[in-house]
MDAnalysis code that builds the backbone (N, CA, C; Angstrom):
import MDAnalysis as mda
import numpy as np

u = mda.Universe.empty(294, n_residues=98, atom_resindex=np.repeat(np.arange(98), 3), trajectory=True)
u.add_TopologyAttr("name", ["N", "CA", "C"] * 98)
u.add_TopologyAttr("resid", np.arange(1, 99))
u.add_TopologyAttr("resname", ["MET", "PRO", "GLY", "ARG", "ASP", "ILE", "ALA", "THR", "ARG", "SER", "ASN", "THR", "ARG", "SER", "THR", "CYS", "GLY", "ALA", "THR", "CYS", "ALA", "ALA", "ALA", "ALA", "SER", "ASP", "ALA", "LEU", "VAL", "GLU", "ALA", "LEU", "PHE", "PRO", "ALA", "ALA", "LEU", "ALA", "LEU", "GLY", "LYS", "HIS", "VAL", "MET", "ILE", "GLY", "GLY", "ILE", "ASP", "ALA", "ALA", "ASN", "ASP", "ALA", "SER", "ILE", "ARG", "PHE", "HIS", "ALA", "ARG", "LEU", "GLY", "PHE", "GLU", "ARG", "VAL", "ALA", "CYS", "PHE", "ARG", "GLU", "VAL", "GLY", "HIS", "LYS", "PHE", "GLY", "ARG", "TRP", "LEU", "ASP", "LEU", "ILE", "PHE", "MET", "GLN", "ARG", "PHE", "LEU", "ASP", "PRO", "PRO", "GLY", "ALA", "ALA", "ARG", "ALA"])
u.atoms.positions = np.array([
    [-8.660, 16.327, 20.252],
    [-9.786, 16.650, 21.304],
    [-10.388, 15.095, 21.135],
    [-10.640, 14.623, 22.227],
    [-11.196, 13.208, 22.187],
    [-12.577, 13.035, 21.573],
    [-12.942, 12.003, 20.918],
    [-14.189, 11.799, 20.158],
    [-14.345, 12.842, 18.939],
    [-13.212, 13.722, 18.506],
    [-13.160, 14.218, 17.077],
    [-13.107, 13.218, 16.089],
    [-14.077, 13.335, 15.157],
    [-13.866, 12.210, 14.070],
    [-13.721, 13.086, 12.666],
    [-13.586, 12.092, 11.662],
    [-13.496, 12.549, 10.302],
    [-14.701, 13.456, 9.714],
    [-15.890, 13.049, 10.458],
    [-17.234, 13.913, 9.749],
    [-17.146, 15.022, 10.623],
    [-16.798, 15.172, 11.552],
    [-16.737, 16.564, 12.250],
    [-15.468, 17.434, 11.346],
    [-14.582, 16.862, 11.331],
    [-13.418, 17.697, 10.405],
    [-13.878, 18.186, 9.490],
    [-14.410, 17.060, 8.497],
    [-14.803, 17.628, 7.144],
    [-15.725, 18.841, 7.152],
    [-16.866, 18.833, 8.151],
    [-17.752, 19.652, 8.236],
    [-16.782, 20.911, 8.424],
    [-16.064, 20.811, 9.672],
    [-14.986, 22.251, 9.827],
    [-14.732, 22.699, 8.641],
    [-14.143, 21.923, 7.759],
    [-13.409, 22.187, 6.658],
    [-14.356, 23.069, 5.253],
    [-15.799, 22.526, 5.292],
    [-16.756, 23.070, 4.626],
    [-17.094, 24.516, 5.405],
    [-16.852, 24.775, 6.507],
    [-17.064, 26.111, 7.104],
    [-16.137, 26.929, 7.279],
    [-14.955, 26.752, 7.119],
    [-13.902, 27.839, 7.284],
    [-12.929, 27.667, 6.205],
    [-12.752, 26.667, 5.387],
    [-11.998, 26.533, 4.586],
    [-10.898, 25.723, 4.922],
    [-10.307, 24.892, 3.748],
    [-9.206, 23.832, 3.954],
    [-7.749, 24.539, 4.680],
    [-7.630, 25.701, 4.216],
    [-6.674, 26.756, 5.270],
    [-6.700, 26.602, 6.683],
    [-8.280, 27.356, 7.169],
    [-8.355, 27.237, 8.350],
    [-8.322, 26.065, 8.961],
    [-8.912, 24.994, 8.475],
    [-9.102, 23.591, 8.899],
    [-7.522, 22.988, 9.320],
    [-6.655, 22.993, 8.113],
    [-5.461, 22.629, 8.308],
    [-4.582, 22.949, 9.514],
    [-4.798, 24.518, 9.487],
    [-4.033, 25.127, 10.761],
    [-4.783, 24.788, 12.088],
    [-6.081, 24.784, 12.020],
    [-6.758, 24.047, 13.454],
    [-5.879, 22.583, 13.985],
    [-6.122, 21.873, 12.735],
    [-5.803, 20.558, 13.016],
    [-4.282, 20.362, 13.400],
    [-3.473, 21.298, 12.829],
    [-1.949, 21.284, 13.536],
    [-2.078, 21.663, 14.729],
    [-2.740, 22.942, 14.720],
    [-2.492, 23.357, 16.209],
    [-3.137, 22.205, 17.214],
    [-4.000, 21.463, 17.093],
    [-4.694, 20.583, 18.029],
    [-3.529, 19.655, 18.429],
    [-3.139, 19.180, 17.369],
    [-2.075, 17.861, 17.292],
    [-0.790, 18.533, 18.130],
    [-0.082, 19.542, 17.597],
    [0.879, 20.522, 18.192],
    [0.875, 20.484, 19.536],
    [-0.241, 20.997, 19.919],
    [-0.572, 21.058, 21.551],
    [-0.484, 19.631, 22.245],
    [-0.424, 18.710, 21.550],
    [-0.413, 17.108, 22.580],
    [1.234, 17.081, 22.629],
    [2.096, 17.593, 21.772],
    [3.270, 17.234, 21.929],
    [4.139, 17.632, 23.415],
    [3.710, 19.087, 23.993],
    [4.129, 19.227, 24.941],
    [3.330, 18.618, 26.324],
    [2.405, 18.148, 25.839],
    [1.405, 17.732, 27.073],
    [1.963, 16.160, 27.119],
    [2.177, 15.716, 26.311],
    [2.566, 14.429, 26.403],
    [4.127, 13.847, 26.988],
    [4.951, 14.967, 26.579],
    [6.038, 15.187, 26.935],
    [6.264, 15.266, 28.324],
    [5.398, 15.777, 28.975],
    [5.238, 16.475, 30.562],
    [4.570, 14.994, 31.178],
    [4.047, 14.266, 30.669],
    [3.539, 12.991, 31.140],
    [4.575, 11.732, 31.181],
    [5.708, 12.301, 30.700],
    [7.000, 11.294, 30.381],
    [7.231, 10.391, 29.067],
    [6.300, 10.770, 28.038],
    [6.310, 10.155, 26.969],
    [7.468, 10.180, 25.847],
    [7.841, 9.484, 25.253],
    [9.109, 9.788, 24.359],
    [8.748, 9.694, 22.869],
    [7.558, 8.983, 22.631],
    [7.425, 9.013, 21.209],
    [5.912, 9.048, 21.130],
    [5.416, 9.733, 19.799],
    [3.948, 9.570, 19.314],
    [3.486, 8.676, 18.437],
    [2.865, 7.948, 18.323],
    [2.582, 7.093, 17.047],
    [1.113, 7.334, 16.423],
    [1.306, 7.226, 15.458],
    [-0.302, 7.301, 14.417],
    [-0.400, 6.062, 13.640],
    [-1.731, 5.583, 13.766],
    [-1.962, 4.293, 13.070],
    [-2.992, 5.033, 11.558],
    [-2.540, 4.735, 10.533],
    [-3.075, 5.616, 9.489],
    [-3.527, 4.597, 8.163],
    [-4.741, 4.520, 8.029],
    [-5.064, 3.601, 6.446],
    [-4.245, 4.323, 5.500],
    [-3.572, 3.093, 4.985],
    [-2.389, 3.322, 3.945],
    [-3.170, 4.110, 2.567],
    [-4.461, 4.248, 2.532],
    [-5.097, 4.897, 1.298],
    [-5.310, 6.204, 1.795],
    [-5.063, 6.830, 2.627],
    [-5.403, 8.183, 3.185],
    [-4.131, 9.159, 3.145],
    [-4.047, 9.402, 1.821],
    [-2.897, 10.263, 1.330],
    [-2.895, 11.418, 2.332],
    [-3.869, 12.395, 2.540],
    [-3.955, 13.814, 3.194],
    [-3.668, 13.333, 4.660],
    [-4.004, 12.250, 5.166],
    [-3.772, 11.933, 6.672],
    [-2.038, 11.624, 6.721],
    [-1.673, 10.868, 5.659],
    [-0.316, 10.778, 5.963],
    [0.486, 12.098, 5.539],
    [0.099, 12.809, 4.725],
    [0.725, 14.161, 4.400],
    [0.695, 14.866, 5.797],
    [-0.574, 14.897, 6.189],
    [-0.689, 15.701, 7.533],
    [0.267, 15.411, 8.729],
    [0.428, 14.051, 8.810],
    [1.487, 13.826, 9.821],
    [2.890, 13.975, 9.411],
    [3.203, 13.501, 8.092],
    [4.695, 14.172, 7.996],
    [4.981, 15.391, 8.166],
    [3.927, 16.403, 7.946],
    [4.405, 17.788, 7.748],
    [4.233, 18.026, 9.511],
    [3.865, 17.397, 10.179],
    [3.907, 17.434, 11.780],
    [5.090, 16.791, 12.222],
    [6.106, 16.192, 11.515],
    [7.575, 15.558, 11.884],
    [7.027, 14.008, 11.822],
    [6.131, 13.467, 11.794],
    [6.191, 12.013, 12.044],
    [6.647, 11.209, 10.600],
    [7.336, 10.196, 10.878],
    [8.032, 9.321, 9.945],
    [7.344, 7.927, 9.781],
    [7.230, 7.581, 8.740],
    [6.754, 6.282, 8.287],
    [7.710, 5.039, 8.951],
    [7.235, 4.436, 9.929],
    [7.911, 3.272, 10.560],
    [7.269, 1.865, 10.254],
    [6.337, 1.729, 9.760],
    [5.759, 0.167, 9.406],
    [4.485, 0.255, 8.521],
    [4.460, -0.869, 7.899],
    [3.276, -0.946, 7.140],
    [2.663, -2.274, 7.452],
    [1.542, -2.438, 7.871],
    [0.817, -3.783, 7.867],
    [-0.262, -4.110, 7.081],
    [0.136, -5.085, 6.394],
    [-0.851, -5.489, 5.190],
    [-2.423, -6.193, 5.447],
    [-3.262, -5.621, 4.896],
    [-4.824, -6.257, 4.902],
    [-5.077, -6.477, 6.430],
    [-4.889, -5.792, 7.449],
    [-5.281, -5.886, 8.789],
    [-6.645, -5.409, 9.289],
    [-6.884, -4.891, 8.115],
    [-8.655, -4.265, 8.593],
    [-9.309, -4.595, 7.112],
    [-10.423, -4.875, 7.598],
    [-11.578, -4.985, 6.804],
    [-12.922, -3.941, 6.918],
    [-13.101, -3.121, 5.681],
    [-14.041, -2.047, 5.755],
    [-14.852, -1.808, 4.235],
    [-15.781, -1.694, 4.261],
    [-16.530, -1.446, 2.884],
    [-16.212, -2.512, 2.104],
    [-16.155, -3.597, 2.322],
    [-15.916, -4.886, 1.508],
    [-14.497, -4.954, 1.020],
    [-13.784, -4.019, 1.314],
    [-12.104, -4.559, 1.125],
    [-11.266, -4.661, 2.087],
    [-10.005, -5.130, 2.087],
    [-9.226, -5.136, 3.002],
    [-8.320, -3.824, 2.689],
    [-7.815, -3.283, 4.589],
    [-7.509, -1.931, 4.414],
    [-5.546, -2.409, 5.038],
    [-4.579, -1.653, 4.357],
    [-3.229, -1.739, 4.899],
    [-3.190, -0.471, 5.977],
    [-2.568, -0.933, 7.129],
    [-2.387, 0.105, 8.160],
    [-0.944, 0.831, 8.020],
    [-0.579, 1.705, 8.149],
    [0.911, 2.505, 8.180],
    [0.700, 3.157, 9.706],
    [2.344, 2.444, 10.277],
    [2.349, 3.405, 11.499],
    [3.496, 4.276, 11.217],
    [3.200, 5.647, 11.797],
    [3.858, 6.961, 11.560],
    [4.243, 7.118, 13.229],
    [5.348, 7.581, 13.363],
    [6.079, 8.010, 14.657],
    [6.543, 9.183, 14.664],
    [6.805, 9.856, 15.967],
    [7.482, 11.486, 15.965],
    [7.941, 11.377, 17.195],
    [9.464, 11.131, 17.787],
    [9.945, 11.660, 18.884],
    [9.494, 12.938, 19.072],
    [9.456, 12.918, 20.714],
    [8.795, 13.985, 21.646],
    [10.199, 14.486, 22.042],
    [11.020, 14.008, 22.428],
    [12.585, 14.428, 22.733],
    [13.819, 13.623, 21.773],
    [14.753, 14.185, 21.916],
    [15.685, 13.220, 20.862],
    [15.881, 11.799, 21.066],
    [15.932, 11.180, 19.946],
    [16.066, 9.575, 20.165],
    [17.042, 9.108, 20.852],
    [16.962, 8.404, 21.706],
    [17.883, 7.875, 22.615],
    [18.342, 8.995, 24.070],
    [17.373, 9.794, 23.994],
    [17.370, 10.676, 25.288],
    [17.438, 10.090, 26.739],
    [18.081, 10.551, 27.630],
    [18.122, 9.727, 28.982],
    [16.992, 9.924, 29.843],
    [16.216, 9.335, 30.382],
    [15.007, 9.099, 31.112],
    [15.468, 9.668, 32.612],
    [14.713, 10.490, 33.324],
    [14.880, 11.131, 34.436],
    [14.676, 10.134, 35.365],
])
């Protein structure tokens, strides 16, 4: 859902519990896969703060693989942040395009 931020997700988790929120988050992202494929997309990419272990596990659970790490590319709250890129193929790697 566009505009959905971490504060909103955290609020949702506090009202329905972690299991409910995880299932809802999974469903939201999984709904994007067929929509993106229908638009002719081949890969989805997530850019994640390297210190955000929960987000990395979330993406891995949905089939994303870590493909890159950019060191100190962001600065927030007085510290440098590393950025991890994770990707998930929507159709098989090397699939022919129509």
